Every structure is written in C-alpha cells, then in structure tokens.
mmCIF file of the N, C-alpha and C atoms, coordinates in Angstrom:
data_MODEL
# 
_entry.id   MODEL 
# 
loop_
_atom_site.group_PDB 
_atom_site.id 
_atom_site.type_symbol 
_atom_site.label_atom_id 
_atom_site.label_alt_id 
_atom_site.label_comp_id 
_atom_site.label_asym_id 
_atom_site.label_entity_id 
_atom_site.label_seq_id 
_atom_site.pdbx_PDB_ins_code 
_atom_site.Cartn_x 
_atom_site.Cartn_y 
_atom_site.Cartn_z 
_atom_site.occupancy 
_atom_site.B_iso_or_equiv 
_atom_site.pdbx_formal_charge 
_atom_site.auth_seq_id 
_atom_site.auth_comp_id 
_atom_site.auth_asym_id 
_atom_site.auth_atom_id 
_atom_site.pdbx_PDB_model_num 
ATOM 1   N N  . MET A 1 1  ? 6.545  -30.777 -5.058 1.00 0.00 ? 1  MET A N  1 
ATOM 2   C CA . MET A 1 1  ? 6.815  -30.050 -3.828 1.00 0.00 ? 1  MET A CA 1 
ATOM 3   C C  . MET A 1 1  ? 7.469  -28.705 -4.130 1.00 0.00 ? 1  MET A C  1 
ATOM 4   N N  . VAL A 1 2  ? 8.460  -28.714 -5.014 1.00 0.00 ? 2  VAL A N  1 
ATOM 5   C CA . VAL A 1 2  ? 9.162  -27.473 -5.353 1.00 0.00 ? 2  VAL A CA 1 
ATOM 6   C C  . VAL A 1 2  ? 8.216  -26.518 -6.069 1.00 0.00 ? 2  VAL A C  1 
ATOM 7   N N  . LYS A 1 3  ? 7.348  -27.048 -6.928 1.00 0.00 ? 3  LYS A N  1 
ATOM 8   C CA . LYS A 1 3  ? 6.382  -26.204 -7.629 1.00 0.00 ? 3  LYS A CA 1 
ATOM 9   C C  . LYS A 1 3  ? 5.457  -25.510 -6.627 1.00 0.00 ? 3  LYS A C  1 
ATOM 10  N N  . LYS A 1 4  ? 5.013  -26.234 -5.618 1.00 0.00 ? 4  LYS A N  1 
ATOM 11  C CA . LYS A 1 4  ? 4.131  -25.648 -4.614 1.00 0.00 ? 4  LYS A CA 1 
ATOM 12  C C  . LYS A 1 4  ? 4.832  -24.515 -3.877 1.00 0.00 ? 4  LYS A C  1 
ATOM 13  N N  . LEU A 1 5  ? 6.095  -24.720 -3.530 1.00 0.00 ? 5  LEU A N  1 
ATOM 14  C CA . LEU A 1 5  ? 6.850  -23.673 -2.852 1.00 0.00 ? 5  LEU A CA 1 
ATOM 15  C C  . LEU A 1 5  ? 7.013  -22.445 -3.742 1.00 0.00 ? 5  LEU A C  1 
ATOM 16  N N  . LEU A 1 6  ? 7.275  -22.658 -5.023 1.00 0.00 ? 6  LEU A N  1 
ATOM 17  C CA . LEU A 1 6  ? 7.415  -21.536 -5.946 1.00 0.00 ? 6  LEU A CA 1 
ATOM 18  C C  . LEU A 1 6  ? 6.095  -20.779 -6.084 1.00 0.00 ? 6  LEU A C  1 
ATOM 19  N N  . VAL A 1 7  ? 4.993  -21.494 -6.140 1.00 0.00 ? 7  VAL A N  1 
ATOM 20  C CA . VAL A 1 7  ? 3.683  -20.851 -6.248 1.00 0.00 ? 7  VAL A CA 1 
ATOM 21  C C  . VAL A 1 7  ? 3.401  -20.036 -4.990 1.00 0.00 ? 7  VAL A C  1 
ATOM 22  N N  . VAL A 1 8  ? 3.666  -20.614 -3.824 1.00 0.00 ? 8  VAL A N  1 
ATOM 23  C CA . VAL A 1 8  ? 3.445  -19.903 -2.563 1.00 0.00 ? 8  VAL A CA 1 
ATOM 24  C C  . VAL A 1 8  ? 4.344  -18.673 -2.492 1.00 0.00 ? 8  VAL A C  1 
ATOM 25  N N  . ALA A 1 9  ? 5.594  -18.806 -2.875 1.00 0.00 ? 9  ALA A N  1 
ATOM 26  C CA . ALA A 1 9  ? 6.514  -17.671 -2.859 1.00 0.00 ? 9  ALA A CA 1 
ATOM 27  C C  . ALA A 1 9  ? 6.048  -16.590 -3.827 1.00 0.00 ? 9  ALA A C  1 
ATOM 28  N N  . GLY A 1 10 ? 5.570  -16.975 -4.975 1.00 0.00 ? 10 GLY A N  1 
ATOM 29  C CA . GLY A 1 10 ? 5.051  -16.007 -5.946 1.00 0.00 ? 10 GLY A CA 1 
ATOM 30  C C  . GLY A 1 10 ? 3.837  -15.273 -5.416 1.00 0.00 ? 10 GLY A C  1 
ATOM 31  N N  . LEU A 1 11 ? 2.933  -16.006 -4.781 1.00 0.00 ? 11 LEU A N  1 
ATOM 32  C CA . LEU A 1 11 ? 1.740  -15.374 -4.213 1.00 0.00 ? 11 LEU A CA 1 
ATOM 33  C C  . LEU A 1 11 ? 2.107  -14.411 -3.085 1.00 0.00 ? 11 LEU A C  1 
ATOM 34  N N  . LEU A 1 12 ? 3.066  -14.805 -2.268 1.00 0.00 ? 12 LEU A N  1 
ATOM 35  C CA . LEU A 1 12 ? 3.511  -13.908 -1.200 1.00 0.00 ? 12 LEU A CA 1 
ATOM 36  C C  . LEU A 1 12 ? 4.152  -12.648 -1.776 1.00 0.00 ? 12 LEU A C  1 
ATOM 37  N N  . GLY A 1 13 ? 4.920  -12.806 -2.826 1.00 0.00 ? 13 GLY A N  1 
ATOM 38  C CA . GLY A 1 13 ? 5.539  -11.653 -3.477 1.00 0.00 ? 13 GLY A CA 1 
ATOM 39  C C  . GLY A 1 13 ? 4.499  -10.696 -4.027 1.00 0.00 ? 13 GLY A C  1 
ATOM 40  N N  . VAL A 1 14 ? 3.484  -11.240 -4.669 1.00 0.00 ? 14 VAL A N  1 
ATOM 41  C CA . VAL A 1 14 ? 2.410  -10.404 -5.202 1.00 0.00 ? 14 VAL A CA 1 
ATOM 42  C C  . VAL A 1 14 ? 1.679  -9.701  -4.063 1.00 0.00 ? 14 VAL A C  1 
ATOM 43  N N  . ALA A 1 15 ? 1.423  -10.407 -2.977 1.00 0.00 ? 15 ALA A N  1 
ATOM 44  C CA . ALA A 1 15 ? 0.730  -9.807  -1.835 1.00 0.00 ? 15 ALA A CA 1 
ATOM 45  C C  . ALA A 1 15 ? 1.543  -8.653  -1.246 1.00 0.00 ? 15 ALA A C  1 
ATOM 46  N N  . VAL A 1 16 ? 2.858  -8.803  -1.168 1.00 0.00 ? 16 VAL A N  1 
ATOM 47  C CA . VAL A 1 16 ? 3.711  -7.739  -0.638 1.00 0.00 ? 16 VAL A CA 1 
ATOM 48  C C  . VAL A 1 16 ? 3.651  -6.518  -1.548 1.00 0.00 ? 16 VAL A C  1 
ATOM 49  N N  . VAL A 1 17 ? 3.715  -6.728  -2.848 1.00 0.00 ? 17 VAL A N  1 
ATOM 50  C CA . VAL A 1 17 ? 3.660  -5.605  -3.796 1.00 0.00 ? 17 VAL A CA 1 
ATOM 51  C C  . VAL A 1 17 ? 2.323  -4.879  -3.687 1.00 0.00 ? 17 VAL A C  1 
ATOM 52  N N  . VAL A 1 18 ? 1.237  -5.630  -3.616 1.00 0.00 ? 18 VAL A N  1 
ATOM 53  C CA . VAL A 1 18 ? -0.083 -5.014  -3.503 1.00 0.00 ? 18 VAL A CA 1 
ATOM 54  C C  . VAL A 1 18 ? -0.202 -4.243  -2.193 1.00 0.00 ? 18 VAL A C  1 
ATOM 55  N N  . ALA A 1 19 ? 0.286  -4.809  -1.106 1.00 0.00 ? 19 ALA A N  1 
ATOM 56  C CA . ALA A 1 19 ? 0.211  -4.129  0.192  1.00 0.00 ? 19 ALA A CA 1 
ATOM 57  C C  . ALA A 1 19 ? 1.005  -2.823  0.162  1.00 0.00 ? 19 ALA A C  1 
ATOM 58  N N  . ARG A 1 20 ? 2.163  -2.825  -0.451 1.00 0.00 ? 20 ARG A N  1 
ATOM 59  C CA . ARG A 1 20 ? 2.964  -1.601  -0.550 1.00 0.00 ? 20 ARG A CA 1 
ATOM 60  C C  . ARG A 1 20 ? 2.246  -0.547  -1.379 1.00 0.00 ? 20 ARG A C  1 
ATOM 61  N N  . LYS A 1 21 ? 1.625  -0.955  -2.489 1.00 0.00 ? 21 LYS A N  1 
ATOM 62  C CA . LYS A 1 21 ? 0.907  0.006   -3.328 1.00 0.00 ? 21 LYS A CA 1 
ATOM 63  C C  . LYS A 1 21 ? -0.288 0.593   -2.586 1.00 0.00 ? 21 LYS A C  1 
ATOM 64  N N  . VAL A 1 22 ? -1.009 -0.236  -1.839 1.00 0.00 ? 22 VAL A N  1 
ATOM 65  C CA . VAL A 1 22 ? -2.162 0.249   -1.081 1.00 0.00 ? 22 VAL A CA 1 
ATOM 66  C C  . VAL A 1 22 ? -1.694 1.233   -0.010 1.00 0.00 ? 22 VAL A C  1 
ATOM 67  N N  . ARG A 1 23 ? -0.634 0.891   0.699  1.00 0.00 ? 23 ARG A N  1 
ATOM 68  C CA . ARG A 1 23 ? -0.113 1.776   1.743  1.00 0.00 ? 23 ARG A CA 1 
ATOM 69  C C  . ARG A 1 23 ? 0.341  3.100   1.146  1.00 0.00 ? 23 ARG A C  1 
ATOM 70  N N  . ALA A 1 24 ? 1.049  3.042   0.014  1.00 0.00 ? 24 ALA A N  1 
ATOM 71  C CA . ALA A 1 24 ? 1.521  4.265   -0.632 1.00 0.00 ? 24 ALA A CA 1 
ATOM 72  C C  . ALA A 1 24 ? 0.347  5.130   -1.083 1.00 0.00 ? 24 ALA A C  1 
ATOM 73  N N  . ALA A 1 25 ? -0.692 4.508   -1.616 1.00 0.00 ? 25 ALA A N  1 
ATOM 74  C CA . ALA A 1 25 ? -1.863 5.266   -2.054 1.00 0.00 ? 25 ALA A CA 1 
ATOM 75  C C  . ALA A 1 25 ? -2.557 5.918   -0.865 1.00 0.00 ? 25 ALA A C  1 
ATOM 76  N N  . ASN A 1 26 ? -2.653 5.214   0.254  1.00 0.00 ? 26 ASN A N  1 
ATOM 77  C CA . ASN A 1 26 ? -3.278 5.780   1.452  1.00 0.00 ? 26 ASN A CA 1 
ATOM 78  C C  . ASN A 1 26 ? -2.457 6.955   1.989  1.00 0.00 ? 26 ASN A C  1 
ATOM 79  N N  . GLU A 1 27 ? -1.142 6.816   2.006  1.00 0.00 ? 27 GLU A N  1 
ATOM 80  C CA . GLU A 1 27 ? -0.290 7.905   2.474  1.00 0.00 ? 27 GLU A CA 1 
ATOM 81  C C  . GLU A 1 27 ? -0.400 9.112   1.552  1.00 0.00 ? 27 GLU A C  1 
ATOM 82  N N  . GLU A 1 28 ? -0.426 8.870   0.256  1.00 0.00 ? 28 GLU A N  1 
ATOM 83  C CA . GLU A 1 28 ? -0.563 9.953   -0.720 1.00 0.00 ? 28 GLU A CA 1 
ATOM 84  C C  . GLU A 1 28 ? -1.892 10.677  -0.530 1.00 0.00 ? 28 GLU A C  1 
ATOM 85  N N  . ARG A 1 29 ? -2.970 9.923   -0.337 1.00 0.00 ? 29 ARG A N  1 
ATOM 86  C CA . ARG A 1 29 ? -4.290 10.522  -0.132 1.00 0.00 ? 29 ARG A CA 1 
ATOM 87  C C  . ARG A 1 29 ? -4.307 11.349  1.153  1.00 0.00 ? 29 ARG A C  1 
ATOM 88  N N  . ALA A 1 30 ? -3.670 10.846  2.204  1.00 0.00 ? 30 ALA A N  1 
ATOM 89  C CA . ALA A 1 30 ? -3.622 11.579  3.469  1.00 0.00 ? 30 ALA A CA 1 
ATOM 90  C C  . ALA A 1 30 ? -2.842 12.886  3.312  1.00 0.00 ? 30 ALA A C  1 
ATOM 91  N N  . LEU A 1 31 ? -1.747 12.855  2.571  1.00 0.00 ? 31 LEU A N  1 
ATOM 92  C CA . LEU A 1 31 ? -0.975 14.074  2.342  1.00 0.00 ? 31 LEU A CA 1 
ATOM 93  C C  . LEU A 1 31 ? -1.782 15.101  1.558  1.00 0.00 ? 31 LEU A C  1 
ATOM 94  N N  . TRP A 1 32 ? -2.474 14.644  0.511  1.00 0.00 ? 32 TRP A N  1 
ATOM 95  C CA . TRP A 1 32 ? -3.295 15.570  -0.277 1.00 0.00 ? 32 TRP A CA 1 
ATOM 96  C C  . TRP A 1 32 ? -4.417 16.134  0.574  1.00 0.00 ? 32 TRP A C  1 
ATOM 97  N N  . HIS A 1 33 ? -5.005 15.314  1.415  1.00 0.00 ? 33 HIS A N  1 
ATOM 98  C CA . HIS A 1 33 ? -6.080 15.794  2.280  1.00 0.00 ? 33 HIS A CA 1 
ATOM 99  C C  . HIS A 1 33 ? -5.549 16.878  3.223  1.00 0.00 ? 33 HIS A C  1 
ATOM 100 N N  . GLU A 1 34 ? -4.381 16.644  3.798  1.00 0.00 ? 34 GLU A N  1 
ATOM 101 C CA . GLU A 1 34 ? -3.794 17.614  4.712  1.00 0.00 ? 34 GLU A CA 1 
ATOM 102 C C  . GLU A 1 34 ? -3.431 18.900  3.984  1.00 0.00 ? 34 GLU A C  1 
ATOM 103 N N  . ALA A 1 35 ? -2.929 18.764  2.765  1.00 0.00 ? 35 ALA A N  1 
ATOM 104 C CA . ALA A 1 35 ? -2.474 19.937  2.014  1.00 0.00 ? 35 ALA A CA 1 
ATOM 105 C C  . ALA A 1 35 ? -3.636 20.765  1.466  1.00 0.00 ? 35 ALA A C  1 
ATOM 106 N N  . THR A 1 36 ? -4.782 20.159  1.247  1.00 0.00 ? 36 THR A N  1 
ATOM 107 C CA . THR A 1 36 ? -5.870 20.876  0.601  1.00 0.00 ? 36 THR A CA 1 
ATOM 108 C C  . THR A 1 36 ? -6.993 21.264  1.532  1.00 0.00 ? 36 THR A C  1 
ATOM 109 N N  . THR A 1 37 ? -6.918 20.910  2.807  1.00 0.00 ? 37 THR A N  1 
ATOM 110 C CA . THR A 1 37 ? -7.954 21.328  3.742  1.00 0.00 ? 37 THR A CA 1 
ATOM 111 C C  . THR A 1 37 ? -7.514 22.613  4.436  1.00 0.00 ? 37 THR A C  1 
ATOM 112 N N  . ALA A 1 38 ? -8.479 23.431  4.753  1.00 0.00 ? 38 ALA A N  1 
ATOM 113 C CA . ALA A 1 38 ? -8.176 24.697  5.424  1.00 0.00 ? 38 ALA A CA 1 
ATOM 114 C C  . ALA A 1 38 ? -7.680 24.411  6.847  1.00 0.00 ? 38 ALA A C  1 
ATOM 115 N N  . PRO A 1 39 ? -6.726 25.182  7.285  1.00 0.00 ? 39 PRO A N  1 
ATOM 116 C CA . PRO A 1 39 ? -6.237 24.980  8.655  1.00 0.00 ? 39 PRO A CA 1 
ATOM 117 C C  . PRO A 1 39 ? -7.300 25.395  9.682  1.00 0.00 ? 39 PRO A C  1 
ATOM 118 N N  . ASP A 1 40 ? -7.275 24.751  10.792 1.00 0.00 ? 40 ASP A N  1 
ATOM 119 C CA . ASP A 1 40 ? -8.200 25.067  11.863 1.00 0.00 ? 40 ASP A CA 1 
ATOM 120 C C  . ASP A 1 40 ? -7.554 26.139  12.735 1.00 0.00 ? 40 ASP A C  1 
ATOM 121 N N  . LEU A 1 41 ? -7.997 27.383  12.584 1.00 0.00 ? 41 LEU A N  1 
ATOM 122 C CA . LEU A 1 41 ? -7.349 28.510  13.262 1.00 0.00 ? 41 LEU A CA 1 
ATOM 123 C C  . LEU A 1 41 ? -8.141 28.987  14.474 1.00 0.00 ? 41 LEU A C  1 
ATOM 124 N N  . ARG A 1 42 ? -8.884 28.097  15.082 1.00 0.00 ? 42 ARG A N  1 
ATOM 125 C CA . ARG A 1 42 ? -9.680 28.502  16.252 1.00 0.00 ? 42 ARG A CA 1 
ATOM 126 C C  . ARG A 1 42 ? -8.825 28.799  17.429 1.00 0.00 ? 42 ARG A C  1 
# 
C-alpha cells in the first residue's frame, strides 16, 4: 500500500514538473514572438 502511494506521488511530482516546463516554454515562445514581430501601426 505504501509503495503504491509513493509511486503515485512520484508520478504526480513528475507531471507537475513537466507541466511547469511546458508552460514556461510556451510563455517564452510567446514573448519571443511578441518581441520579434513588427508592430501593427495601422
């Protein structure tokens, strides 16, 4: 029982780390896109 809980906790921890990395990469890409696109001066 304790082993199962540790495995589940480990998997949740890995999922949180992966989700944070994906979010950070998306935010970084959005910032670069904003910084490198020409402004719309219409």
